[in-house]
Each structure stands twice: as C-alpha cells, then as structure tokens.
PyMOL CGO cylinders between C-alpha atoms (Angstrom):
from pymol import cmd
from pymol.cgo import CYLINDER

trace = [
    CYLINDER, 27.48, 9.83, -26.43, 26.86, 9.00, -30.05, 0.3, 1, 1, 1, 1, 1, 1,
    CYLINDER, 26.86, 9.00, -30.05, 23.50, 9.65, -31.76, 0.3, 1, 1, 1, 1, 1, 1,
    CYLINDER, 23.50, 9.65, -31.76, 22.06, 6.73, -33.72, 0.3, 1, 1, 1, 1, 1, 1,
    CYLINDER, 22.06, 6.73, -33.72, 18.84, 6.59, -35.49, 0.3, 1, 1, 1, 1, 1, 1,
    CYLINDER, 18.84, 6.59, -35.49, 17.34, 4.58, -32.74, 0.3, 1, 1, 1, 1, 1, 1,
    CYLINDER, 17.34, 4.58, -32.74, 17.48, 7.09, -30.05, 0.3, 1, 1, 1, 1, 1, 1,
    CYLINDER, 17.48, 7.09, -30.05, 15.22, 9.58, -32.78, 0.3, 1, 1, 1, 1, 1, 1,
    CYLINDER, 15.22, 9.58, -32.78, 11.80, 10.52, -31.42, 0.3, 1, 1, 1, 1, 1, 1,
    CYLINDER, 11.80, 10.52, -31.42, 10.49, 9.73, -34.69, 0.3, 1, 1, 1, 1, 1, 1,
    CYLINDER, 10.49, 9.73, -34.69, 12.18, 6.38, -34.87, 0.3, 1, 1, 1, 1, 1, 1,
    CYLINDER, 12.18, 6.38, -34.87, 10.82, 5.03, -31.34, 0.3, 1, 1, 1, 1, 1, 1,
    CYLINDER, 10.82, 5.03, -31.34, 7.42, 7.32, -31.15, 0.3, 1, 1, 1, 1, 1, 1,
    CYLINDER, 7.42, 7.32, -31.15, 6.32, 6.80, -34.71, 0.3, 1, 1, 1, 1, 1, 1,
    CYLINDER, 6.32, 6.80, -34.71, 8.20, 3.87, -36.69, 0.3, 1, 1, 1, 1, 1, 1,
    CYLINDER, 8.20, 3.87, -36.69, 8.84, 1.39, -33.89, 0.3, 1, 1, 1, 1, 1, 1,
    CYLINDER, 8.84, 1.39, -33.89, 5.09, 1.30, -32.91, 0.3, 1, 1, 1, 1, 1, 1,
    CYLINDER, 5.09, 1.30, -32.91, 3.64, 1.38, -36.31, 0.3, 1, 1, 1, 1, 1, 1,
    CYLINDER, 3.64, 1.38, -36.31, 5.82, -1.80, -37.37, 0.3, 1, 1, 1, 1, 1, 1,
    CYLINDER, 5.82, -1.80, -37.37, 4.75, -3.50, -34.15, 0.3, 1, 1, 1, 1, 1, 1,
    CYLINDER, 4.75, -3.50, -34.15, 1.12, -3.08, -34.52, 0.3, 1, 1, 1, 1, 1, 1,
    CYLINDER, 1.12, -3.08, -34.52, 1.07, -3.64, -38.07, 0.3, 1, 1, 1, 1, 1, 1,
    CYLINDER, 1.07, -3.64, -38.07, 3.07, -6.71, -37.91, 0.3, 1, 1, 1, 1, 1, 1,
    CYLINDER, 3.07, -6.71, -37.91, 1.24, -7.74, -35.02, 0.3, 1, 1, 1, 1, 1, 1,
    CYLINDER, 1.24, -7.74, -35.02, -2.50, -7.23, -36.49, 0.3, 1, 1, 1, 1, 1, 1,
    CYLINDER, -2.50, -7.23, -36.49, -1.64, -8.86, -40.02, 0.3, 1, 1, 1, 1, 1, 1,
    CYLINDER, -1.64, -8.86, -40.02, -0.27, -12.11, -38.22, 0.3, 1, 1, 1, 1, 1, 1,
    CYLINDER, -0.27, -12.11, -38.22, -3.49, -12.60, -36.06, 0.3, 1, 1, 1, 1, 1, 1,
    CYLINDER, -3.49, -12.60, -36.06, -5.49, -11.77, -39.05, 0.3, 1, 1, 1, 1, 1, 1,
    CYLINDER, -5.49, -11.77, -39.05, -3.28, -14.29, -41.13, 0.3, 1, 1, 1, 1, 1, 1,
    CYLINDER, -3.28, -14.29, -41.13, -3.23, -16.99, -38.34, 0.3, 1, 1, 1, 1, 1, 1,
    CYLINDER, -3.23, -16.99, -38.34, -6.91, -16.92, -37.32, 0.3, 1, 1, 1, 1, 1, 1,
    CYLINDER, -6.91, -16.92, -37.32, -8.19, -16.20, -40.81, 0.3, 1, 1, 1, 1, 1, 1,
    CYLINDER, -8.19, -16.20, -40.81, -10.79, -13.85, -39.52, 0.3, 1, 1, 1, 1, 1, 1,
    CYLINDER, -10.79, -13.85, -39.52, -11.47, -12.45, -42.83, 0.3, 1, 1, 1, 1, 1, 1,
    CYLINDER, -11.47, -12.45, -42.83, -11.30, -15.69, -44.58, 0.3, 1, 1, 1, 1, 1, 1,
    CYLINDER, -11.30, -15.69, -44.58, -8.54, -17.84, -46.89, 0.3, 1, 1, 1, 1, 1, 1,
    CYLINDER, -8.54, -17.84, -46.89, -6.36, -16.40, -48.91, 0.3, 1, 1, 1, 1, 1, 1,
    CYLINDER, -6.36, -16.40, -48.91, -7.06, -12.70, -48.13, 0.3, 1, 1, 1, 1, 1, 1,
    CYLINDER, -7.06, -12.70, -48.13, -3.41, -11.32, -47.65, 0.3, 1, 1, 1, 1, 1, 1,
    CYLINDER, -3.41, -11.32, -47.65, -4.23, -8.48, -49.46, 0.3, 1, 1, 1, 1, 1, 1,
    CYLINDER, -4.23, -8.48, -49.46, -7.37, -7.61, -47.37, 0.3, 1, 1, 1, 1, 1, 1,
    CYLINDER, -7.37, -7.61, -47.37, -5.42, -8.70, -44.11, 0.3, 1, 1, 1, 1, 1, 1,
    CYLINDER, -5.42, -8.70, -44.11, -2.63, -6.13, -45.13, 0.3, 1, 1, 1, 1, 1, 1,
    CYLINDER, -2.63, -6.13, -45.13, -5.19, -3.17, -45.88, 0.3, 1, 1, 1, 1, 1, 1,
    CYLINDER, -5.19, -3.17, -45.88, -6.84, -3.46, -42.49, 0.3, 1, 1, 1, 1, 1, 1,
    CYLINDER, -6.84, -3.46, -42.49, -3.57, -3.79, -40.88, 0.3, 1, 1, 1, 1, 1, 1,
    CYLINDER, -3.57, -3.79, -40.88, -2.31, -0.46, -42.50, 0.3, 1, 1, 1, 1, 1, 1,
    CYLINDER, -2.31, -0.46, -42.50, -5.53, 1.00, -41.66, 0.3, 1, 1, 1, 1, 1, 1,
    CYLINDER, -5.53, 1.00, -41.66, -5.40, 0.10, -37.66, 0.3, 1, 1, 1, 1, 1, 1,
    CYLINDER, -5.40, 0.10, -37.66, -1.57, 0.94, -37.74, 0.3, 1, 1, 1, 1, 1, 1,
    CYLINDER, -1.57, 0.94, -37.74, -1.97, 4.21, -39.24, 0.3, 1, 1, 1, 1, 1, 1,
    CYLINDER, -1.97, 4.21, -39.24, -5.01, 5.10, -37.05, 0.3, 1, 1, 1, 1, 1, 1,
    CYLINDER, -5.01, 5.10, -37.05, -2.33, 4.29, -34.27, 0.3, 1, 1, 1, 1, 1, 1,
    CYLINDER, -2.33, 4.29, -34.27, -0.31, 7.39, -35.57, 0.3, 1, 1, 1, 1, 1, 1,
    CYLINDER, -0.31, 7.39, -35.57, -3.09, 9.58, -35.29, 0.3, 1, 1, 1, 1, 1, 1,
    CYLINDER, -3.09, 9.58, -35.29, -3.80, 9.22, -31.65, 0.3, 1, 1, 1, 1, 1, 1,
    CYLINDER, -3.80, 9.22, -31.65, -0.86, 10.13, -29.10, 0.3, 1, 1, 1, 1, 1, 1,
    CYLINDER, -0.86, 10.13, -29.10, -2.32, 7.89, -26.08, 0.3, 1, 1, 1, 1, 1, 1,
    CYLINDER, -2.32, 7.89, -26.08, -2.01, 4.43, -27.84, 0.3, 1, 1, 1, 1, 1, 1,
    CYLINDER, -2.01, 4.43, -27.84, 1.43, 5.12, -28.74, 0.3, 1, 1, 1, 1, 1, 1,
    CYLINDER, 1.43, 5.12, -28.74, 2.01, 6.01, -25.16, 0.3, 1, 1, 1, 1, 1, 1,
    CYLINDER, 2.01, 6.01, -25.16, 0.73, 2.70, -23.68, 0.3, 1, 1, 1, 1, 1, 1,
    CYLINDER, 0.73, 2.70, -23.68, 2.57, 0.78, -26.03, 0.3, 1, 1, 1, 1, 1, 1,
    CYLINDER, 2.57, 0.78, -26.03, 5.83, 2.77, -25.61, 0.3, 1, 1, 1, 1, 1, 1,
    CYLINDER, 5.83, 2.77, -25.61, 5.23, 1.89, -21.85, 0.3, 1, 1, 1, 1, 1, 1,
    CYLINDER, 5.23, 1.89, -21.85, 4.42, -1.63, -22.34, 0.3, 1, 1, 1, 1, 1, 1,
    CYLINDER, 4.42, -1.63, -22.34, 7.15, -2.74, -24.94, 0.3, 1, 1, 1, 1, 1, 1,
    CYLINDER, 7.15, -2.74, -24.94, 9.86, -2.75, -22.87, 0.3, 1, 1, 1, 1, 1, 1,
    CYLINDER, 9.86, -2.75, -22.87, 8.22, -4.54, -20.23, 0.3, 1, 1, 1, 1, 1, 1,
    CYLINDER, 8.22, -4.54, -20.23, 7.53, -7.01, -23.14, 0.3, 1, 1, 1, 1, 1, 1,
    CYLINDER, 7.53, -7.01, -23.14, 10.82, -7.47, -23.97, 0.3, 1, 1, 1, 1, 1, 1,
    CYLINDER, 10.82, -7.47, -23.97, 12.32, -8.06, -20.46, 0.3, 1, 1, 1, 1, 1, 1,
    CYLINDER, 12.32, -8.06, -20.46, 9.18, -10.73, -19.92, 0.3, 1, 1, 1, 1, 1, 1,
    CYLINDER, 9.18, -10.73, -19.92, 10.49, -12.45, -23.14, 0.3, 1, 1, 1, 1, 1, 1,
    CYLINDER, 10.49, -12.45, -23.14, 13.94, -12.91, -21.86, 0.3, 1, 1, 1, 1, 1, 1,
    CYLINDER, 13.94, -12.91, -21.86, 13.10, -13.98, -18.52, 0.3, 1, 1, 1, 1, 1, 1,
    CYLINDER, 13.10, -13.98, -18.52, 10.92, -16.56, -20.13, 0.3, 1, 1, 1, 1, 1, 1,
    CYLINDER, 10.92, -16.56, -20.13, 13.56, -17.49, -22.75, 0.3, 1, 1, 1, 1, 1, 1,
    CYLINDER, 13.56, -17.49, -22.75, 16.00, -17.85, -19.62, 0.3, 1, 1, 1, 1, 1, 1,
    CYLINDER, 16.00, -17.85, -19.62, 13.24, -19.78, -17.62, 0.3, 1, 1, 1, 1, 1, 1,
    CYLINDER, 13.24, -19.78, -17.62, 12.70, -22.34, -20.76, 0.3, 1, 1, 1, 1, 1, 1,
    CYLINDER, 12.70, -22.34, -20.76, 16.66, -22.68, -21.19, 0.3, 1, 1, 1, 1, 1, 1,
    CYLINDER, 16.66, -22.68, -21.19, 16.97, -23.83, -17.49, 0.3, 1, 1, 1, 1, 1, 1,
    CYLINDER, 16.97, -23.83, -17.49, 13.83, -25.71, -17.72, 0.3, 1, 1, 1, 1, 1, 1,
    CYLINDER, 13.83, -25.71, -17.72, 14.89, -27.58, -20.99, 0.3, 1, 1, 1, 1, 1, 1,
    CYLINDER, 14.89, -27.58, -20.99, 18.19, -28.51, -19.32, 0.3, 1, 1, 1, 1, 1, 1,
    CYLINDER, 18.19, -28.51, -19.32, 16.78, -30.77, -16.83, 0.3, 1, 1, 1, 1, 1, 1,
    CYLINDER, 16.78, -30.77, -16.83, 13.31, -31.55, -18.72, 0.3, 1, 1, 1, 1, 1, 1,
    CYLINDER, 13.31, -31.55, -18.72, 14.99, -32.82, -21.90, 0.3, 1, 1, 1, 1, 1, 1,
    CYLINDER, 14.99, -32.82, -21.90, 13.14, -33.37, -24.99, 0.3, 1, 1, 1, 1, 1, 1,
    CYLINDER, 13.14, -33.37, -24.99, 12.49, -37.08, -24.86, 0.3, 1, 1, 1, 1, 1, 1,
    CYLINDER, 12.49, -37.08, -24.86, 9.70, -38.41, -22.98, 0.3, 1, 1, 1, 1, 1, 1,
    CYLINDER, 9.70, -38.41, -22.98, 10.54, -40.32, -19.69, 0.3, 1, 1, 1, 1, 1, 1,
    CYLINDER, 10.54, -40.32, -19.69, 13.88, -38.69, -18.80, 0.3, 1, 1, 1, 1, 1, 1,
    CYLINDER, 13.88, -38.69, -18.80, 12.58, -37.47, -15.21, 0.3, 1, 1, 1, 1, 1, 1,
    CYLINDER, 12.58, -37.47, -15.21, 9.37, -38.55, -13.44, 0.3, 1, 1, 1, 1, 1, 1,
    CYLINDER, 9.37, -38.55, -13.44, 6.66, -35.60, -13.88, 0.3, 1, 1, 1, 1, 1, 1,
    CYLINDER, 6.66, -35.60, -13.88, 6.84, -34.88, -10.28, 0.3, 1, 1, 1, 1, 1, 1,
    CYLINDER, 6.84, -34.88, -10.28, 10.68, -34.03, -9.97, 0.3, 1, 1, 1, 1, 1, 1,
    CYLINDER, 10.68, -34.03, -9.97, 10.27, -32.01, -13.56, 0.3, 1, 1, 1, 1, 1, 1,
    CYLINDER, 10.27, -32.01, -13.56, 7.30, -30.00, -11.78, 0.3, 1, 1, 1, 1, 1, 1,
    CYLINDER, 7.30, -30.00, -11.78, 9.32, -29.54, -8.92, 0.3, 1, 1, 1, 1, 1, 1,
    CYLINDER, 9.32, -29.54, -8.92, 12.82, -28.23, -10.29, 0.3, 1, 1, 1, 1, 1, 1,
    CYLINDER, 12.82, -28.23, -10.29, 10.44, -26.30, -12.76, 0.3, 1, 1, 1, 1, 1, 1,
    CYLINDER, 10.44, -26.30, -12.76, 9.29, -24.44, -9.51, 0.3, 1, 1, 1, 1, 1, 1,
    CYLINDER, 9.29, -24.44, -9.51, 12.94, -24.29, -7.99, 0.3, 1, 1, 1, 1, 1, 1,
    CYLINDER, 12.94, -24.29, -7.99, 14.15, -22.57, -11.28, 0.3, 1, 1, 1, 1, 1, 1,
    CYLINDER, 14.15, -22.57, -11.28, 11.08, -20.30, -11.35, 0.3, 1, 1, 1, 1, 1, 1,
    CYLINDER, 11.08, -20.30, -11.35, 11.62, -19.15, -8.06, 0.3, 1, 1, 1, 1, 1, 1,
    CYLINDER, 11.62, -19.15, -8.06, 15.34, -18.42, -8.95, 0.3, 1, 1, 1, 1, 1, 1,
    CYLINDER, 15.34, -18.42, -8.95, 14.45, -16.70, -12.12, 0.3, 1, 1, 1, 1, 1, 1,
    CYLINDER, 14.45, -16.70, -12.12, 11.92, -14.09, -10.31, 0.3, 1, 1, 1, 1, 1, 1,
    CYLINDER, 11.92, -14.09, -10.31, 14.77, -13.62, -7.58, 0.3, 1, 1, 1, 1, 1, 1,
    CYLINDER, 14.77, -13.62, -7.58, 17.30, -13.10, -10.62, 0.3, 1, 1, 1, 1, 1, 1,
    CYLINDER, 17.30, -13.10, -10.62, 14.85, -10.49, -12.15, 0.3, 1, 1, 1, 1, 1, 1,
    CYLINDER, 14.85, -10.49, -12.15, 14.31, -8.88, -8.65, 0.3, 1, 1, 1, 1, 1, 1,
    CYLINDER, 14.31, -8.88, -8.65, 17.88, -8.90, -8.06, 0.3, 1, 1, 1, 1, 1, 1,
    CYLINDER, 17.88, -8.90, -8.06, 18.62, -7.11, -11.52, 0.3, 1, 1, 1, 1, 1, 1,
    CYLINDER, 18.62, -7.11, -11.52, 16.35, -4.66, -11.25, 0.3, 1, 1, 1, 1, 1, 1,
    CYLINDER, 16.35, -4.66, -11.25, 17.32, -3.37, -7.79, 0.3, 1, 1, 1, 1, 1, 1,
    CYLINDER, 17.32, -3.37, -7.79, 14.92, -4.52, -5.51, 0.3, 1, 1, 1, 1, 1, 1,
    CYLINDER, 14.92, -4.52, -5.51, 15.57, -7.61, -4.20, 0.3, 1, 1, 1, 1, 1, 1,
    CYLINDER, 15.57, -7.61, -4.20, 16.82, -6.36, -1.00, 0.3, 1, 1, 1, 1, 1, 1,
    CYLINDER, 16.82, -6.36, -1.00, 13.63, -4.06, -0.60, 0.3, 1, 1, 1, 1, 1, 1,
    CYLINDER, 13.63, -4.06, -0.60, 11.72, -7.57, -0.99, 0.3, 1, 1, 1, 1, 1, 1,
    CYLINDER, 11.72, -7.57, -0.99, 14.14, -9.83, 0.94, 0.3, 1, 1, 1, 1, 1, 1,
    CYLINDER, 14.14, -9.83, 0.94, 13.86, -7.09, 3.92, 0.3, 1, 1, 1, 1, 1, 1,
    CYLINDER, 13.86, -7.09, 3.92, 10.02, -6.86, 3.47, 0.3, 1, 1, 1, 1, 1, 1,
    CYLINDER, 10.02, -6.86, 3.47, 9.76, -10.48, 4.22, 0.3, 1, 1, 1, 1, 1, 1,
    CYLINDER, 9.76, -10.48, 4.22, 12.74, -10.84, 6.86, 0.3, 1, 1, 1, 1, 1, 1,
    CYLINDER, 12.74, -10.84, 6.86, 12.17, -7.64, 8.93, 0.3, 1, 1, 1, 1, 1, 1,
    CYLINDER, 12.17, -7.64, 8.93, 9.78, -6.37, 11.56, 0.3, 1, 1, 1, 1, 1, 1,
    CYLINDER, 9.78, -6.37, 11.56, 7.54, -8.35, 14.18, 0.3, 1, 1, 1, 1, 1, 1,
    CYLINDER, 7.54, -8.35, 14.18, 4.95, -9.35, 11.50, 0.3, 1, 1, 1, 1, 1, 1,
    CYLINDER, 4.95, -9.35, 11.50, 7.29, -10.89, 9.05, 0.3, 1, 1, 1, 1, 1, 1,
    CYLINDER, 7.29, -10.89, 9.05, 6.71, -14.32, 10.98, 0.3, 1, 1, 1, 1, 1, 1,
    CYLINDER, 6.71, -14.32, 10.98, 3.11, -13.45, 10.49, 0.3, 1, 1, 1, 1, 1, 1,
    CYLINDER, 3.11, -13.45, 10.49, 3.45, -12.99, 6.34, 0.3, 1, 1, 1, 1, 1, 1,
    CYLINDER, 3.45, -12.99, 6.34, 5.60, -16.27, 6.19, 0.3, 1, 1, 1, 1, 1, 1,
    CYLINDER, 5.60, -16.27, 6.19, 2.79, -18.40, 8.16, 0.3, 1, 1, 1, 1, 1, 1,
    CYLINDER, 2.79, -18.40, 8.16, 0.29, -16.88, 5.97, 0.3, 1, 1, 1, 1, 1, 1,
    CYLINDER, 0.29, -16.88, 5.97, 2.31, -17.84, 2.93, 0.3, 1, 1, 1, 1, 1, 1,
    CYLINDER, 2.31, -17.84, 2.93, 2.98, -21.53, 4.36, 0.3, 1, 1, 1, 1, 1, 1,
    CYLINDER, 2.98, -21.53, 4.36, -0.62, -21.53, 4.98, 0.3, 1, 1, 1, 1, 1, 1,
    CYLINDER, -0.62, -21.53, 4.98, -1.38, -21.02, 1.58, 0.3, 1, 1, 1, 1, 1, 1,
    CYLINDER, -1.38, -21.02, 1.58, 1.12, -23.27, -0.11, 0.3, 1, 1, 1, 1, 1, 1,
    CYLINDER, 1.12, -23.27, -0.11, -0.52, -26.02, 1.83, 0.3, 1, 1, 1, 1, 1, 1,
    CYLINDER, -0.52, -26.02, 1.83, -3.94, -25.22, 0.98, 0.3, 1, 1, 1, 1, 1, 1,
    CYLINDER, -3.94, -25.22, 0.98, -2.81, -24.85, -2.80, 0.3, 1, 1, 1, 1, 1, 1,
    CYLINDER, -2.81, -24.85, -2.80, -1.18, -28.77, -2.45, 0.3, 1, 1, 1, 1, 1, 1,
    CYLINDER, -1.18, -28.77, -2.45, -3.95, -30.20, -0.81, 0.3, 1, 1, 1, 1, 1, 1,
    CYLINDER, -3.95, -30.20, -0.81, -6.58, -28.85, -4.01, 0.3, 1, 1, 1, 1, 1, 1,
    CYLINDER, -6.58, -28.85, -4.01, -3.88, -29.96, -6.33, 0.3, 1, 1, 1, 1, 1, 1,
    CYLINDER, -3.88, -29.96, -6.33, -3.65, -33.40, -4.78, 0.3, 1, 1, 1, 1, 1, 1,
    CYLINDER, -3.65, -33.40, -4.78, -7.27, -33.64, -4.88, 0.3, 1, 1, 1, 1, 1, 1,
    CYLINDER, -7.27, -33.64, -4.88, -7.67, -32.88, -8.34, 0.3, 1, 1, 1, 1, 1, 1,
    CYLINDER, -7.67, -32.88, -8.34, -4.70, -34.95, -9.14, 0.3, 1, 1, 1, 1, 1, 1,
    CYLINDER, -4.70, -34.95, -9.14, -6.22, -37.95, -7.61, 0.3, 1, 1, 1, 1, 1, 1,
    CYLINDER, -6.22, -37.95, -7.61, -9.78, -37.19, -9.13, 0.3, 1, 1, 1, 1, 1, 1,
    CYLINDER, -9.78, -37.19, -9.13, -8.02, -37.19, -12.63, 0.3, 1, 1, 1, 1, 1, 1,
    CYLINDER, -8.02, -37.19, -12.63, -6.61, -40.60, -11.92, 0.3, 1, 1, 1, 1, 1, 1,
    CYLINDER, -6.61, -40.60, -11.92, -9.80, -42.02, -10.74, 0.3, 1, 1, 1, 1, 1, 1,
    CYLINDER, -9.80, -42.02, -10.74, -11.13, -40.53, -14.33, 0.3, 1, 1, 1, 1, 1, 1,
]
cmd.load_cgo(trace, "trace")
C-alpha cells in the first residue's frame, strides 16, 4: 500500500488537531464577539495560543483523535438524514401537513439509525437482542409503554400550546 502524507503520524497527530482547534476557537471568538468588535488579530493570537497549548499535552490530542472520526461519521449521518428529510419536507411552507412531516421524519430517522447500525456491523447483534430470548417481549412492552407515555405527554403539551 502506498504511504501518503495523510498517514504520517506528524500529520494526523500534530497538524490536523492543531488546525482543527485553531479554526474552531477562532470561529467561536469571531462569531461570539467575546473579545469585542473588530478584534481579528486578538482572536487569531488567542486561537493560536490555545492551539499551541494543545501540542504541548498528549491527552487532549488523544481525545481529539478519538472524537474526530465519530464527529465525521455523525456529520455524514446527519447529512444523509437532512437530504432524505428535504425530499419529503420541501422548502416551501405548506407542502405537507406538519404531523405528516414529523411522522415521515421519525421513519427516516429510524431508517438512518438502522443503516448506521448495519454499516457498523452491529445490526445483527441489536436485532438478536430485541428479538431473541424469553424476555424480549418484556423489552418490547416497555418500549411500547414508554412510547405511549411520550405520545400522551406530547399531546398534552401540544394542546396546551394551542390554548395559549
């Protein structure tokens, strides 16, 4: 297998975490205007200092190294969900009734969760957990009961909002 610059430890353990932290801190400072208006240089210096501190300690880099792949997968899953939901939701108001949009959104959300579990190779274990064994019926009854309670609470909250 050919080795690229992206597989070098200096790139994956030093450069990428530094750029990620610098960019995120800078964006937060710019967006939040924490240090005041028109303080780009000060925001850049503070972001640089925090990012350089990251390079001094190993533990934060390890945390970022473990978290960023999860973040990338979560972003892709969220993108897929948003794309699928936009197909049925549309951008114009009034395309579909609100209840139908919510129902279809829940169905798409469940489908995306199943797809993620399947692609991670754990769908068989999850399926067996909920379908095998003598206690599986108890698990499903508890899930249905919690769903009914959540639905009832949502109905009460929705009716209270309509009255206001």
